[in-house]
FIKOLZA-1660 file (N, C-alpha, C; in steps of 0.1 Angstrom, whole numbers, plus 5000, padded with zeros to 4 digits):
% residues 113
   i   px   py   pz ch aa at
   1 0671 3756 3486  A  M  N
   1 0677 3755 3473  A  M CA
   1 0671 3765 3463  A  M  C
   2 0679 3771 3456  A  T  N
   2 0674 3781 3446  A  T CA
   2 0671 3775 3433  A  T  C
   3 0663 3781 3425  A  D  N
   3 0659 3776 3411  A  D CA
   3 0668 3784 3401  A  D  C
   4 0680 3779 3399  A  I  N
   4 0689 3785 3390  A  I CA
   4 0684 3786 3376  A  I  C
   5 0677 3776 3371  A  A  N
   5 0672 3776 3358  A  A CA
   5 0663 3788 3356  A  A  C
   6 0655 3791 3366  A  T  N
   6 0646 3803 3365  A  T CA
   6 0654 3816 3364  A  T  C
   7 0665 3817 3371  A  Y  N
   7 0674 3829 3370  A  Y CA
   7 0679 3830 3356  A  Y  C
   8 0684 3819 3351  A  L  N
   8 0690 3819 3337  A  L CA
   8 0679 3823 3327  A  L  C
   9 0667 3817 3328  A  K  N
   9 0656 3821 3319  A  K CA
   9 0653 3835 3320  A  K  C
  10 0652 3841 3332  A  E  N
  10 0649 3855 3335  A  E CA
  10 0659 3864 3329  A  E  C
  11 0672 3861 3330  A  V  N
  11 0682 3870 3325  A  V CA
  11 0682 3869 3310  A  V  C
  12 0679 3858 3304  A  K  N
  12 0678 3857 3289  A  K CA
  12 0666 3865 3284  A  K  C
  13 0655 3865 3292  A  Q  N
  13 0643 3872 3288  A  Q CA
  13 0646 3887 3289  A  Q  C
  14 0653 3891 3300  A  T  N
  14 0656 3905 3302  A  T CA
  14 0665 3910 3291  A  T  C
  15 0675 3902 3287  A  N  N
  15 0684 3906 3276  A  N CA
  15 0677 3908 3263  A  N  C
  16 0667 3899 3260  A  A  N
  16 0659 3900 3248  A  A CA
  16 0651 3913 3248  A  A  C
  17 0645 3916 3260  A  E  N
  17 0637 3928 3261  A  E CA
  17 0645 3941 3259  A  E  C
  18 0657 3941 3265  A  I  N
  18 0666 3952 3264  A  I CA
  18 0670 3954 3249  A  I  C
  19 0673 3942 3242  A  A  N
  19 0677 3943 3228  A  A CA
  19 0666 3948 3220  A  A  C
  20 0653 3945 3223  A  E  N
  20 0642 3950 3216  A  E CA
  20 0640 3965 3219  A  E  C
  21 0641 3968 3232  A  F  N
  21 0638 3982 3236  A  F CA
  21 0649 3992 3230  A  F  C
  22 0661 3988 3231  A  D  N
  22 0672 3997 3226  A  D CA
  22 0683 3988 3220  A  D  C
  23 0681 3985 3207  A  P  N
  23 0691 3977 3200  A  P CA
  23 0705 3982 3200  A  P  C
  24 0706 3995 3200  A  E  N
  24 0720 4001 3200  A  E CA
  24 0727 3998 3213  A  E  C
  25 0720 3999 3225  A  V  N
  25 0727 3995 3237  A  V CA
  25 0731 3981 3237  A  V  C
  26 0722 3972 3233  A  W  N
  26 0725 3957 3233  A  W CA
  26 0736 3954 3223  A  W  C
  27 0735 3961 3211  A  D  N
  27 0746 3958 3201  A  D CA
  27 0759 3964 3205  A  D  C
  28 0760 3972 3215  A  T  N
  28 0772 3977 3220  A  T CA
  28 0777 3968 3232  A  T  C
  29 0768 3964 3240  A  F  N
  29 0771 3956 3252  A  F CA
  29 0776 3942 3248  A  F  C
  30 0768 3935 3240  A  L  N
  30 0771 3921 3237  A  L CA
  30 0785 3919 3231  A  L  C
  31 0789 3927 3221  A  P  N
  31 0803 3925 3216  A  P CA
  31 0814 3927 3226  A  P  C
  32 0812 3937 3235  A  M  N
  32 0822 3939 3246  A  M CA
  32 0823 3927 3255  A  M  C
  33 0811 3921 3259  A  V  N
  33 0812 3909 3267  A  V CA
  33 0819 3898 3260  A  V  C
  34 0815 3896 3248  A  K  N
  34 0821 3885 3240  A  K CA
  34 0836 3887 3239  A  K  C
  35 0841 3899 3236  A  S  N
  35 0855 3902 3235  A  S CA
  35 0862 3899 3248  A  S  C
  36 0857 3903 3259  A  I  N
  36 0863 3902 3272  A  I CA
  36 0864 3887 3276  A  I  C
  37 0853 3879 3272  A  S  N
  37 0852 3865 3276  A  S CA
  37 0860 3855 3268  A  S  C
  38 0865 3859 3256  A  K  N
  38 0872 3850 3247  A  K CA
  38 0885 3846 3252  A  K  C
  39 0890 3835 3246  A  E  N
  39 0903 3830 3249  A  E CA
  39 0914 3840 3247  A  E  C
  40 0923 3841 3255  A  G  N
  40 0934 3850 3254  A  G CA
  40 0946 3845 3262  A  G  C
  41 0953 3854 3268  A  A  N
  41 0964 3850 3277  A  A CA
  41 0958 3843 3289  A  A  C
  42 0946 3846 3293  A  I  N
  42 0938 3839 3303  A  I CA
  42 0928 3831 3296  A  I  C
  43 0927 3818 3298  A  P  N
  43 0917 3809 3292  A  P CA
  43 0903 3814 3296  A  P  C
  44 0894 3811 3287  A  A  N
  44 0880 3815 3288  A  A CA
  44 0874 3810 3301  A  A  C
  45 0877 3798 3305  A  K  N
  45 0871 3792 3317  A  K CA
  45 0875 3800 3330  A  K  C
  46 0887 3805 3330  A  Y  N
  46 0891 3813 3341  A  Y CA
  46 0885 3827 3341  A  Y  C
  47 0883 3832 3329  A  K  N
  47 0876 3845 3329  A  K CA
  47 0861 3844 3334  A  K  C
  48 0855 3832 3330  A  E  N
  48 0841 3830 3336  A  E CA
  48 0842 3828 3351  A  E  C
  49 0852 3821 3356  A  I  N
  49 0853 3820 3370  A  I CA
  49 0855 3833 3377  A  I  C
  50 0863 3842 3371  A  M  N
  50 0864 3856 3377  A  M CA
  50 0851 3863 3377  A  M  C
  51 0843 3861 3366  A  M  N
  51 0830 3868 3366  A  M CA
  51 0821 3862 3376  A  M  C
  52 0822 3849 3379  A  I  N
  52 0814 3843 3390  A  I CA
  52 0818 3850 3403  A  I  C
  53 0831 3852 3406  A  A  N
  53 0835 3858 3418  A  A CA
  53 0830 3872 3419  A  A  C
  54 0830 3879 3408  A  L  N
  54 0825 3893 3408  A  L CA
  54 0810 3893 3410  A  L  C
  55 0803 3884 3405  A  A  N
  55 0789 3883 3407  A  A CA
  55 0785 3880 3421  A  A  C
  56 0793 3871 3428  A  V  N
  56 0791 3868 3442  A  V CA
  56 0794 3881 3450  A  V  C
  57 0804 3889 3447  A  A  N
  57 0807 3901 3454  A  A CA
  57 0796 3911 3452  A  A  C
  58 0791 3911 3440  A  D  N
  58 0780 3921 3436  A  D CA
  58 0766 3917 3439  A  D  C
  59 0765 3904 3444  A  H  N
  59 0752 3899 3449  A  H CA
  59 0742 3898 3437  A  H  C
  60 0747 3891 3426  A  C  N
  60 0738 3890 3414  A  C CA
  60 0736 3875 3411  A  C  C
  61 0725 3870 3416  A  P  N
  61 0722 3856 3413  A  P CA
  61 0720 3853 3398  A  P  C
  62 0715 3863 3391  A  F  N
  62 0714 3861 3376  A  F CA
  62 0727 3859 3370  A  F  C
  63 0737 3867 3373  A  C  N
  63 0751 3866 3368  A  C CA
  63 0757 3853 3372  A  C  C
  64 0755 3849 3385  A  I  N
  64 0761 3837 3390  A  I CA
  64 0756 3825 3381  A  I  C
  65 0743 3825 3379  A  A  N
  65 0737 3814 3371  A  A CA
  65 0743 3814 3357  A  A  C
  66 0743 3825 3350  A  M  N
  66 0748 3826 3336  A  M CA
  66 0763 3822 3335  A  M  C
  67 0771 3828 3344  A  H  N
  67 0785 3826 3343  A  H CA
  67 0790 3812 3348  A  H  C
  68 0782 3806 3357  A  T  N
  68 0785 3793 3362  A  T CA
  68 0783 3783 3350  A  T  C
  69 0771 3785 3343  A  K  N
  69 0768 3776 3332  A  K CA
  69 0779 3778 3321  A  K  C
  70 0783 3790 3319  A  M  N
  70 0793 3793 3308  A  M CA
  70 0807 3787 3312  A  M  C
  71 0810 3788 3325  A  A  N
  71 0823 3783 3330  A  A CA
  71 0823 3768 3328  A  A  C
  72 0812 3761 3332  A  I  N
  72 0812 3746 3330  A  I CA
  72 0813 3743 3315  A  I  C
  73 0806 3751 3307  A  G  N
  73 0807 3748 3292  A  G CA
  73 0821 3751 3287  A  G  C
  74 0829 3759 3294  A  A  N
  74 0843 3762 3290  A  A CA
  74 0852 3752 3296  A  A  C
  75 0847 3742 3304  A  G  N
  75 0856 3732 3309  A  G CA
  75 0859 3733 3324  A  G  C
  76 0853 3743 3331  A  A  N
  76 0857 3745 3345  A  A CA
  76 0850 3733 3353  A  A  C
  77 0858 3730 3363  A  T  N
  77 0853 3719 3373  A  T CA
  77 0846 3726 3385  A  T  C
  78 0838 3718 3392  A  R  N
  78 0832 3723 3405  A  R CA
  78 0843 3729 3414  A  R  C
  79 0854 3722 3415  A  Q  N
  79 0865 3726 3424  A  Q CA
  79 0870 3740 3420  A  Q  C
  80 0873 3742 3407  A  E  N
  80 0878 3755 3402  A  E CA
  80 0867 3766 3404  A  E  C
  81 0855 3763 3401  A  I  N
  81 0844 3773 3403  A  I CA
  81 0843 3777 3417  A  I  C
  82 0843 3767 3426  A  M  N
  82 0841 3770 3440  A  M CA
  82 0853 3778 3446  A  M  C
  83 0865 3773 3442  A  E  N
  83 0877 3781 3447  A  E CA
  83 0877 3795 3442  A  E  C
  84 0874 3797 3429  A  G  N
  84 0874 3810 3424  A  G CA
  84 0863 3819 3430  A  G  C
  85 0851 3813 3432  A  A  N
  85 0840 3821 3438  A  A CA
  85 0843 3825 3452  A  A  C
  86 0850 3816 3460  A  L  N
  86 0854 3819 3474  A  L CA
  86 0863 3831 3475  A  L  C
  87 0870 3835 3464  A  T  N
  87 0878 3847 3465  A  T CA
  87 0870 3859 3467  A  T  C
  88 0857 3859 3465  A  A  N
  88 0849 3871 3467  A  A CA
  88 0847 3874 3482  A  A  C
  89 0848 3863 3490  A  I  N
  89 0844 3865 3504  A  I CA
  89 0853 3875 3512  A  I  C
  90 0866 3875 3510  A  P  N
  90 0874 3885 3518  A  P CA
  90 0870 3899 3514  A  P  C
  91 0866 3901 3502  A  M  N
  91 0862 3915 3498  A  M CA
  91 0847 3918 3501  A  M  C
  92 0839 3908 3501  A  G  N
  92 0824 3910 3503  A  G CA
  92 0819 3906 3516  A  G  C
  93 0827 3899 3524  A  G  N
  93 0822 3895 3537  A  G CA
  93 0810 3886 3538  A  G  C
  94 0803 3887 3548  A  G  N
  94 0791 3878 3551  A  G CA
  94 0781 3878 3539  A  G  C
  95 0778 3889 3533  A  P  N
  95 0768 3889 3522  A  P CA
  95 0774 3880 3510  A  P  C
  96 0787 3882 3508  A  A  N
  96 0792 3874 3497  A  A CA
  96 0792 3859 3500  A  A  C
  97 0794 3856 3513  A  M  N
  97 0794 3842 3518  A  M CA
  97 0780 3836 3515  A  M  C
  98 0769 3844 3518  A  A  N
  98 0756 3840 3516  A  A CA
  98 0753 3837 3501  A  A  C
  99 0759 3845 3492  A  Y  N
  99 0756 3843 3478  A  Y CA
  99 0763 3831 3472  A  Y  C
 100 0772 3825 3480  A  M  N
 100 0778 3812 3476  A  M CA
 100 0767 3801 3474  A  M  C
 101 0756 3803 3481  A  R  N
 101 0745 3794 3479  A  R CA
 101 0741 3792 3464  A  R  C
 102 0741 3804 3457  A  Y  N
 102 0737 3803 3443  A  Y CA
 102 0748 3796 3435  A  Y  C
 103 0761 3798 3438  A  V  N
 103 0771 3791 3431  A  V CA
 103 0770 3776 3433  A  V  C
 104 0768 3772 3446  A  I  N
 104 0766 3757 3449  A  I CA
 104 0754 3752 3441  A  I  C
 105 0743 3759 3441  A  D  N
 105 0731 3754 3434  A  D CA
 105 0734 3753 3419  A  D  C
 106 0740 3763 3414  A  A  N
 106 0743 3764 3399  A  A CA
 106 0752 3752 3396  A  A  C
 107 0762 3749 3404  A  C  N
 107 0771 3738 3401  A  C CA
 107 0763 3725 3401  A  C  C
 108 0754 3724 3411  A  N  N
 108 0746 3712 3411  A  N CA
 108 0736 3711 3400  A  N  C
 109 0729 3722 3397  A  E  N
 109 0719 3722 3386  A  E CA
 109 0725 3719 3372  A  E  C
 110 0737 3725 3370  A  F  N
 110 0743 3724 3357  A  F CA
 110 0753 3713 3357  A  F  C
 111 0754 3705 3367  A  E  N
 111 0762 3692 3368  A  E CA
 111 0776 3695 3366  A  E  C
 112 0782 3704 3373  A  A  N
 112 0797 3707 3372  A  A CA
 112 0804 3694 3376  A  A  C
 113 0814 3691 3367  A  P  N
 113 0822 3679 3370  A  P CA
 113 0831 3680 3383  A  P  C
% end
């Protein structure tokens, strides 16, 4: 079992350090992410689920932790998160399948309904 809370803490710390090191980069990146993630024709929870699938395909446990927590906060269920994340497997193969461990652990740790 992975320690998803540690990944979430580490990514937040990294973001803070990047913001301190180069505020211009951070101040450019953050509004873009917020704009992409907001409600639109596609509800925010589905956008978060898409980002989970992309994180699985890209092998990023930090992103999986963050976007799973955000998806749950946006109302996503465990079933929706798992089904969405599984879409990464045909594109990412065995390595993507292995990164599903982080999705499962994040759903458990953040108590996905």
